[in-house]
C-alpha positions in Angstrom: -3.8 -7.6 22.3 -1.8 -7.9 19.0 -3.8 -7.6 15.8 -4.4 -11.1 14.5 -3.7 -12.0 11.0 -6.7 -12.5 8.8 -7.4 -14.1 5.5 -8.4 -11.2 3.4 -10.0 -13.5 0.8 -12.7 -14.3 3.3 -14.0 -10.8 2.8 -14.3 -11.4 -0.9 -15.8 -14.8 -1.1 -19.5 -15.0 -1.9 -21.2 -17.7 -3.8 -21.5 -17.4 -7.6 -19.1 -14.4 -7.9 -15.3 -14.5 -8.5 -13.0 -12.9 -6.0 -11.6 -10.4 -8.5 -15.1 -9.1 -9.5 -16.3 -9.1 -6.0 -13.4 -7.0 -5.0 -14.9 -4.0 -6.7 -18.3 -4.2 -5.0 -17.9 -5.8 -1.6 -19.4 -3.5 1.0 -17.0 -2.0 3.6 -19.1 -3.3 6.5 -19.2 -6.9 5.3 -15.5 -6.9 4.6 -14.5 -5.3 7.9 -16.6 -7.9 9.8 -13.9 -10.4 8.9 -11.4 -8.3 10.7 -13.7 -7.5 13.6 -14.1 -11.2 14.6 -11.1 -11.3 17.0 -12.5 -8.2 18.8 -16.0 -9.5 19.6 -15.8 -8.7 23.3 -14.6 -5.2 22.6 -17.4 -4.7 20.1 -19.9 -5.9 22.6 -18.4 -3.4 25.1 -18.9 -0.6 22.5 -22.6 -1.7 22.1 -23.1 -1.8 25.9 -21.5 1.6 26.5 -23.5 3.1 23.6 -26.8 1.9 25.1 -26.0 3.3 28.5 -24.8 6.7 27.1 -27.8 7.1 24.8 -30.3 6.2 27.6 -28.6 8.7 29.8 -29.0 11.4 27.2 -32.6 10.5 26.4 -33.9 10.3 29.9 -32.9 14.0 30.5 -35.8 15.5 28.4 -38.2 13.1 30.1 -37.0 14.3 33.5 -37.7 17.9 32.3 -41.2 16.7 31.3 -41.8 15.4 34.8 -40.5 18.6 36.4 -42.7 20.8 34.2 -46.0 18.7 34.3 -45.8 17.2 37.8 -44.2 20.1 39.7 -44.2 23.5 38.0 -47.5 23.5 36.1 -49.2 21.4 38.8 -48.6 24.2 41.3 -46.5 22.2 43.7 -43.8 23.9 45.7 -41.8 20.7 46.4 -38.3 22.0 46.1 -36.9 18.7 47.5 -38.3 16.8 44.5 -36.9 19.4 42.1 -33.5 19.1 43.8 -33.7 15.3 43.4 -34.6 15.7 39.7 -31.7 18.1 39.2 -29.3 15.7 40.9 -30.5 12.8 38.7 -30.2 15.0 35.6 -26.6 15.8 36.6 -25.9 12.1 37.3 -27.2 11.2 33.9 -24.9 13.8 32.3 -21.9 12.3 34.1 -22.9 8.8 33.1 -23.3 9.9 29.5 -19.9 11.5 29.5 -18.2 8.4 31.1 -19.7 5.8 28.8 -19.3 7.9 25.7 -15.6 8.2 26.6 -15.4 4.4 27.1 -17.3 3.7 23.9 -15.0 6.0 21.8 -11.8 4.5 23.3 -13.0 0.9 22.8 -14.0 1.6 19.2 -10.7 3.3 18.4 -8.9 0.3 19.9 -10.7 -2.0 17.6 -10.5 0.3 14.6 -6.8 1.1 14.9 -5.9 -2.5 15.3 -7.8 -3.4 12.2 -6.4 -0.5 10.1 -2.8 -1.4 11.2 -3.5 -5.0 10.3 -4.8 -4.1 6.9 -1.9 -1.7 6.2 0.6 -4.4 7.3 -1.0 -7.1 5.1 -1.3 -4.7 2.1 2.4 -3.8 2.3 3.3 -7.5 2.7 1.1 -8.4 -0.2 2.5 -5.7 -2.5 6.1 -6.8 -1.7 5.2 -10.4 -2.8 3.8 -9.4 -6.2 5.7 -10.3 -9.3 7.8 -7.8 -11.3 5.3 -8.0 -14.2 2.8 -6.2 -11.9 5.1 -3.3 -11.2 5.7 -3.0 -14.9 2.0 -2.1 -15.3 1.2 -0.2 -12.2 2.7 3.2 -11.2 4.4 3.6 -7.8 2.2 6.7 -7.2 -1.0 4.5 -7.4 0.5 2.0 -4.9 1.6 4.8 -2.5 -2.1 6.0 -2.6 -3.2 2.5 -1.7 -0.9 2.2 1.3 -1.2 5.8 2.6 -4.4 7.6 1.5 -6.7 4.6 1.2 -5.7 3.1 4.5 -6.1 6.6 6.0 -9.7 6.7 4.6 -10.3 3.5 6.5 -8.9 5.1 9.6 -11.3 8.0 9.2 -14.1 5.4 8.8 -13.4 4.1 12.3 -12.7 7.6 13.7 -15.9 9.1 12.4 -18.3 6.9 10.5 -18.4 3.8 12.6 -18.7 5.8 15.8 -21.6 7.7 14.3 -23.3 4.6 13.1 -23.0 2.9 16.5 -24.2 5.8 18.6 -26.5 7.7 16.2 -28.1 4.5 14.8 -29.0 3.3 18.3 -30.1 6.8 19.3 -32.6 7.0 16.4 -34.2 3.7 17.6 -34.4 4.8 21.2 -35.8 8.2 20.3 -38.6 6.6 18.3 -39.4 4.5 21.3 -39.5 7.5 23.6 -41.6 9.5 21.1 -44.3 6.8 20.9 -44.2 6.5 24.7 -45.0 10.2 25.0 -47.6 10.5 22.3 -48.4 8.1 19.5 -50.3 10.6 17.3 -47.4 13.1 17.2 -44.9 10.3 16.6 -46.9 9.1 13.6 -46.9 12.6 12.1 -43.2 12.7 12.5 -42.7 9.4 10.8 -44.5 10.7 7.7 -41.2 12.3 6.7 -39.2 9.1 7.0 -40.0 7.9 3.5 -39.0 11.3 2.1 -35.7 11.0 4.0 -35.0 7.5 2.6 -35.9 8.6 -0.9 -33.5 11.5 -0.9 -30.8 9.3 0.6 -31.2 6.7 -2.2 -31.3 9.3 -4.9 -28.1 10.9 -3.6 -26.2 7.7 -2.9 -25.4 6.7 -6.5 -24.4 10.2 -7.5 -22.3 10.7 -4.4 -20.5 7.4 -4.9 -19.5 8.4 -8.5 -18.4 11.8 -7.2 -16.1 10.3 -4.5 -14.7 7.7 -7.0 -13.9 10.5 -9.4 -12.1 12.5 -6.6 -10.0 9.5 -5.5 -9.0 8.5 -9.0 -7.9 12.0 -9.9 -5.9 12.3 -6.6 -4.2 9.0 -7.4 -3.2 10.2 -10.9 -1.8 13.4 -9.4 0.2 11.5 -6.8 1.5 9.2 -9.4 2.5 12.1 -11.6 4.4 13.8 -8.7 6.2 10.5 -7.8 7.2 10.0 -11.4 8.6 13.6 -11.6 10.5 13.3 -8.4 12.2 10.1 -9.5 13.1 11.7 -12.9 13.9 15.2 -11.7 17.5 15.1 -13.0 16.2 14.4 -16.6 13.5 17.1 -16.2 16.2 19.7 -15.3 18.7 18.5 -17.9 16.2 18.8 -20.7 14.6 22.0 -19.2 11.2 20.4 -19.0 10.1 22.2 -15.8 7.5 24.4 -17.5 6.0 21.5 -19.5 5.8 19.3 -16.4 4.4 22.2 -14.4 1.8 22.7 -17.1 0.8 19.0 -16.9 0.7 19.2 -13.1 -1.5 22.3 -13.2 -3.9 20.4 -15.4 -4.1 17.4 -13.1 -4.3 19.7 -10.0 -7.2 21.6 -11.6 -8.9 18.4 -12.5 -8.6 17.2 -8.9 -9.7 20.7 -7.7 -12.9 20.5 -9.9 -13.7 17.1 -8.5 -13.3 18.3 -5.0 -15.6 21.3 -5.6 -18.2 18.9 -7.0 -17.9 16.7 -3.9 -18.3 19.7 -1.6 -21.4 21.0 -3.5 -23.0 17.6 -3.4 -22.3 17.3 0.4 -23.7 20.7 1.1 -26.9 20.2 -0.8 -27.4 16.8 0.8 -26.8 18.2 4.4 -28.9 21.3 3.9 -31.8 19.3 2.6 -32.0 17.3 5.8 -31.6 20.5 7.8 -34.6 22.0 6.0 -36.6 18.8 6.7 -35.7 19.0 10.4 -37.0 22.6 10.7 -40.2 21.7 8.8 -40.8 18.8 11.2 -40.2 21.0 14.3 -42.6 23.6 12.9 -45.2 20.9 12.2 -44.9 19.4 15.7 -45.0 22.9 17.3 -48.2 23.7 15.4 -50.0 20.4 16.0 -48.7 19.9 19.5 -49.4 23.6 20.5 -53.0 23.2 19.4 -53.2 20.0 21.5 -51.8 21.7 24.5 -54.2 24.7 24.2 -57.1 22.2 23.9 -55.7 20.3 27.0 -55.3 17.1 25.0 -51.6 16.8 26.0 -49.5 18.4 28.7 -47.0 21.2 27.9 -44.2 19.1 29.4 -45.0 16.3 26.8 -44.7 18.9 24.0 -41.5 20.3 25.3 -39.9 16.8 25.6 -41.3 15.9 22.2 -39.7 18.9 20.5 -36.4 18.1 22.3 -36.6 14.5 21.0 -37.4 15.8 17.4 -34.2 17.9 17.6 -32.3 14.9 18.9 -33.9 12.8 16.2 -32.6 14.8 13.3 -29.2 15.5 15.0 -28.0 11.9 14.4 -29.5 11.9 10.9 -27.5 15.1 10.2 -24.4 13.6 11.7 -24.7 10.4 9.7 -25.3 12.4 6.5 -22.4 14.6 7.2 -20.2 11.5 7.4 -21.6 10.3 4.1 -18.6 11.5 2.1 -16.3 9.7 4.6 -18.3 6.6 4.2 -18.2 6.8 0.5 -14.4 7.5 0.5 -13.9 4.5 2.8 -16.0 2.3 0.6 -14.1 3.4 -2.5 -10.8 3.0 -0.6 -11.8 -0.5 0.5 -12.6 -1.5 -3.1 -9.3 -0.2 -4.3 -7.4 -2.0 -1.5 -9.2 -5.2 -2.2 -8.6 -4.9 -5.9 -4.8 -5.0 -5.0 -5.4 -7.9 -2.6 -7.1 -9.7 -5.5 -4.0 -9.6 -7.6 -2.1 -12.9 -7.3 1.7 -13.1 -7.9 2.6 -14.7 -11.2 5.8 -16.1 -9.7 4.9 -18.3 -6.7 6.5 -21.1 -4.6 3.7 -23.6 -5.3 5.9 -25.8 -7.5 8.7 -25.6 -4.9 6.3 -26.8 -2.2 5.0 -29.6 -4.4 8.5 -30.6 -5.3 9.5 -30.9 -1.6 6.2 -32.7 -0.8 7.0 -35.3 -3.4 10.0 -36.3 -1.2 12.7 -34.3 -3.1 15.4 -32.6 -1.1 15.3 -28.8 -1.4 18.4 -27.1 -2.8 20.1 -25.0 -0.1 22.9 -22.5 -0.1 25.3 -24.9 1.5 24.7 -27.6 -1.1 25.0 -25.4 -4.2 27.9 -25.8 -6.5 26.8 -23.2 -9.0 26.1 -24.9 -12.4 23.5 -23.0 -14.4 21.5 -24.3 -17.4 19.2 -22.4 -19.6 17.4 -25.2 -21.4 15.8 -24.1 -24.7 14.0 -21.2 -23.1 11.7 -18.7 -24.6 10.3 -15.6 -22.9 8.0 -12.7 -23.7 6.8 -9.8 -21.5 3.1 -9.0 -21.1 3.1 -7.1 -24.4 3.6 -10.4 -26.2 6.8 -9.4 -27.9 9.3 -12.3 -27.6 12.6 -11.1 -26.2 14.4 -14.5 -25.8 13.9 -17.2 -28.5 14.7 -20.9 -27.9 18.0 -20.0 -26.1 20.2 -22.9 -24.9 23.1 -22.0 -22.5 25.0 -24.1 -20.1 27.4 -22.6 -17.5 29.7 -24.8 -15.4 30.1 -24.3 -11.7 32.8 -21.7 -10.9 32.9 -20.4 -14.5 33.0 -16.7 -15.2 30.8 -15.7 -18.1 30.6 -12.3 -19.8 27.4 -11.4 -21.6 27.5 -8.7 -24.3 25.2 -7.4 -26.9 23.4 -4.3 -28.2 20.5 -2.7 -26.3 17.4 -5.0 -26.5 19.4 -8.1 -27.1 17.9 -9.8 -24.0 20.8 -9.7 -21.6 19.0 -8.4 -18.6 15.9 -10.5 -19.4 18.2 -13.6 -19.2 19.3 -12.6 -15.7 15.7 -11.8 -14.6 14.8 -15.3 -15.5 17.6 -16.8 -13.4 16.6 -14.7 -10.5 12.9 -15.6 -11.1 11.7 -12.1 -11.4 9.7 -13.7 -14.3 9.0 -17.3 -15.3 9.9 -18.7 -18.8 7.1 -19.6 -21.1 9.0 -22.4 -22.6 11.9 -24.6 -21.4 13.4 -24.2 -18.0 16.2 -22.7 -16.0 18.2 -24.9 -13.7 20.8 -24.6 -10.9 22.7 -27.8 -10.3 20.1 -29.6 -12.4 17.2 -28.3 -10.1 14.6 -26.2 -11.8 14.6 -22.7 -10.2 10.8 -23.0 -9.9 11.5 -25.9 -7.5 13.6 -23.6 -5.2 11.8 -21.3 -2.7 12.3 -17.7 -3.8 13.8 -16.7 -0.4 16.5 -19.5 -0.8 17.0 -18.7 -4.5 17.8 -15.1 -3.8 20.4 -16.1 -1.2 22.0 -18.5 -3.8 22.0 -15.8 -6.5 23.5 -12.4 -5.7 22.7 -9.5 -8.1 24.4 -6.2 -8.4 22.5 -3.9 -10.7 23.5 -0.8 -12.7 21.6 1.6 -10.4 22.2 0.4 -6.8 19.4 1.3 -4.3 20.4 2.5 -0.8 17.9 3.0 2.0 17.6 5.6 4.7 19.8 4.2 7.5 23.4 3.6 8.4 26.1 2.1 6.1 26.0 -1.0 8.3 22.3 -1.4 7.8 22.5 -0.8 4.1 25.2 -3.4 3.6 23.5 -6.1 5.7 20.0 -5.1 4.6 18.9 -4.7 8.3 19.6 -8.4 8.9 20.8 -8.5 12.5 22.2 -12.0 12.1 25.1 -10.6 10.0 27.7 -9.2 12.4 29.3 -5.7 12.2 32.7 -7.4 11.7 31.4 -9.2 8.6 30.1 -5.9 7.1 33.5 -4.2 7.7 35.3 -7.1 6.2 33.1 -7.0 3.0 33.6 -3.2 2.7 37.4 -3.7 3.1 37.2 -6.5 0.5 35.7 -4.3 -2.2 37.9 -1.3 -1.4 35.2 0.9 0.2 37.2 1.6 3.4 38.8 4.9 2.2 35.4 6.3 1.4 33.8 5.2 4.7 36.7 6.5 6.8 36.3 10.0 5.3 32.7 10.1 6.6 32.2 11.7 10.0 30.6 8.7 11.7 32.2 6.0 9.6 30.1 2.9 9.4 27.4 4.6 11.5 26.9 7.4 9.0 23.2 7.8 8.2 22.6 7.7 4.5 19.6 9.6 3.1 17.1 8.0 0.7 18.8 6.5 -2.4 22.2 7.4 -0.9 22.2 11.0 -2.1 25.5 12.6 -1.3 27.4 9.6 -2.5 28.7 9.3 -6.1 27.5 6.6 -8.3 30.8 4.7 -7.8 30.6 5.0 -4.0 27.0 3.7 -4.0 28.1 0.8 -6.3 30.9 -0.2 -3.9 28.5 -0.3 -1.0 26.0 -2.3 -3.1 28.8 -4.7 -4.1 29.7 -5.2 -0.4 26.1 -5.9 0.3 26.1 -8.8 -2.1 29.4 -10.3 -0.8 28.2 -10.2 2.8 25.5 -12.6 1.9 28.0 -14.9 0.3 26.0 -16.1 -2.8 27.2 -19.1 -4.8 26.2 -17.4 -8.1 27.2 -13.8 -8.6 25.6 -11.5 -11.2 26.8 -8.1 -12.2 24.2 -6.4 -14.4 26.2 -3.6 -16.1 27.4 -2.7 -12.6 30.4 -0.8 -13.8 28.5 1.3 -16.4 28.4 4.4 -14.3 31.8 4.1 -12.6 34.9 6.2 -13.2 38.0 4.4 -14.3 39.5 4.4 -10.8 36.4 3.0 -9.1 35.9 0.5 -12.0 39.4 -0.8 -11.3 38.5 -1.3 -7.6 35.4 -3.2 -8.6 37.4 -5.2 -11.1 40.0 -6.2 -8.5 37.3 -7.1 -6.0 35.4 -9.1 -8.7 38.6 -11.1 -9.5 38.8 -12.2 -5.9 35.0 -12.6 -5.3 34.5 -14.7 -8.4 36.9 -17.4 -7.2 34.9 -20.4 -6.2 31.7 -18.8 -7.5 29.8 -18.9 -10.8 29.9 -15.4 -12.1 27.9 -13.8 -14.8 28.8 -10.3 -15.9 26.6 -8.3 -18.2 29.1 -5.8 -19.7 28.6 -2.3 -20.9 32.3 -1.7 -20.9 33.9 -4.7 -22.7 37.2 -4.2 -20.8 35.5 -5.7 -17.7 34.9 -9.1 -19.4 38.0 -9.6 -21.5 39.4 -12.0 -18.9 36.2 -14.1 -18.6 36.4 -17.8 -19.2 33.7 -17.4 -21.8 31.9 -14.5 -23.5 28.4 -14.8 -24.7 27.3 -12.5 -27.5 23.5 -12.0 -27.8 21.4 -10.4 -30.5 17.6 -10.2 -30.6 17.2 -12.8 -27.8 19.6 -15.3 -29.3 23.2 -16.4 -28.7 25.0 -15.5 -31.9 28.6 -16.1 -30.7 30.5 -17.5 -27.7 34.1 -18.1 -26.8 36.9 -16.4 -25.0 38.1 -12.9 -25.9 40.9 -14.0 -28.3 38.8 -16.5 -30.1 36.0 -14.0 -30.7 38.3 -11.3 -32.0 39.9 -13.9 -34.3 36.4 -14.8 -35.7 35.8 -11.1 -36.6 32.0 -11.5 -36.0 29.6 -9.6 -33.8 32.0 -9.4 -30.9 34.8 -8.0 -33.1 32.4 -5.2 -34.3 31.4 -4.4 -30.7 34.9 -4.4 -29.4 36.3 -2.3 -32.3 33.5 0.2 -31.9 34.1 0.4 -28.1 37.9 0.9 -28.6 37.2 3.7 -31.1 34.8 5.4 -28.7 37.3 5.3 -25.8 40.1 6.6 -28.1 37.8 9.5 -29.2 36.9 10.3 -25.6 40.6 10.3 -24.6 41.4 12.7 -27.6 38.7 15.1 -26.5 39.9 15.1 -22.9 43.4 15.8 -24.1 
C-alpha cells in the first residue's frame, strides 16, 4: 500500500482557533490520527494482536497460581495435570511471541508509511515557499525540520506508540486480573495511583520545557554549522577559524547543558516510579503475607498478585522511560506543523482565477517575449523600498543591458520578473499578460535565469544540464554543451558526460560551472533569457566563450543582461542605468557615453580599473 496524501491542515483545524496558533499546541496524537485514517485495518490488527499477546502473558501467573494452590499445596501428586499446565504455559509463551511480533511489524508498517508521507509533504511544502521565507529562516533550521524532527516522529512510532498500545492495554488487563484474584489487595494497590498521576502532572510541564530547550539549542547549533560550511572559504581567507570555533564551543556547551538537564529530569522521573514500585510490592507482601498466614487467602493468590504488581509497574516504567521520546515527538510535531502553517506569499491563485474566467493561459509556444514593468514599486520585508515607481518596456527579441552600482535594484528587478517576489504596486507583464496570471511552472520555462553563482547537484553532467528531466534527450544536452563551448572541458573528464559531479560542482572552476549552468538554461529553450552578472567570476577566455554563445543564444530571444563587466553589454540594443531603484539613463553604448552621465562615469571607472590591473600583471 502506498502512503496516501493527506491534507495536513485537517490536523490543525479546531473551532475558534486559527491554524497558525494551533500549530504550536496541537497534540501529536490528534494530529497523527489524520494520517492514520487510511490504515484503519492495520491499526485494528495491531489492537487485536496486542490483546492476544497481553492475555497470553497475563494468564501465565494465573496458571502458576492454579499449579501451586490446586496441586502442590493441595497435596495432589497429579503429574499429568502439571504437565498439561506446563504445556499450556509454553503454548501461551509461543502465542505471546508470535502476536507481539505481528503487532510490532504492523505498527511499524503504519508508522513508517506515515513518517515517509510527512517527510515527503514537508520537503514538498518547503520547496513551494516563497523566497521571502528563506530570507528570514536559516537553512540549518529547515535541515533540522526535515531530518531531526521527522526522525523524532520515527522514534515515536518505534518506541512510544508501541509502548502505549501494549503497555496501556496491559495496565487495564492487570487491574482486571488483580480484582479477580483479591479485591481488597487490589484496592490497596490503587491507593498509589493518585500519587503516580500527581507526579506525572508535576513533571510534565517541566519536562516539556526541558525538551523544547534541548531541541531549540540543537537547531541553533546545526544552523551555525551549516552556515560555516557554506562560508568556509571566507572563514579561512580571513583567518576566523578560532573565532568560529569559540562560537561553536559556546553553542555546543549550551546544547550539552540542556542535554544534561534532560537526562537528570528523566532519571529522577524514572527512579521515582521505581521507588513506588518497590514500596507497593513491600506493602502487598506484608498485607498478603499476613492474610496467607491467617488462611484468608491462598499462597498461590499472593504469588500471582506479586507477579501482577511487578507487571503492573513494568508498563508504567516503560511508558515513563519513553516520556522524553514522547515530549521530543510532540515538540517536533509542533515545529513541523509550524512550517506547514506558513503559506507561500507567491501563489498561483490569480493564475487559476484568470484561466477560470475564460482567458487563455500563456504558454511557452505562444510567447514572443515582450516584457513590461508598469510603474512598479517593491520593498523587501524590512520595509525599505528598493524599486520606486519604475517604468520599463522591453520589445520582443530586444537585448537589454542593466548596469548600476551595488544596491541599485538590478537583481530585484529580475526577481520580480521571475516572480520570486510580487510587486507591491504596478505590475510586470509578458506579452501584455500579468506574470501573476501565469502559473509559476510555466513562467519558469518561459524565463531562463543564469545567476552569478551557479548551483550544481550531485550527479552526472547530463543530469545537471537537464535537471534530471528525462524528457530531455542526451543528444539535446550534448548539443547545448557544444553550443556554449563546454565540450573541451567535458572531453577532458574521464567519463565525459557521465562524470559524477560532487555537491556544488567542487573540482570545477567557476567558469566551468558557469558554462554547464549556461547549457542548462539553453536546453530548456526559454523565450526570455536573463544573465544576472553571470560573467562576474569568469576569466577573460571563458567570458569570451560565454559572450560568443550569448550572441547566438540571444537571437530570437528577449535577453536581459545584468552586467558587472560593462564590456559584456556594450553591444546591447539598449542599456538601462539604475540608481537607488530608479532608471536614471537609458540608450545604447555610444549614446550614453556621449551624454557623459552615470553610465559614462561607470564605464570610465571600469576602464581605469582594467588598465590598472593590466599594469600590475605586467
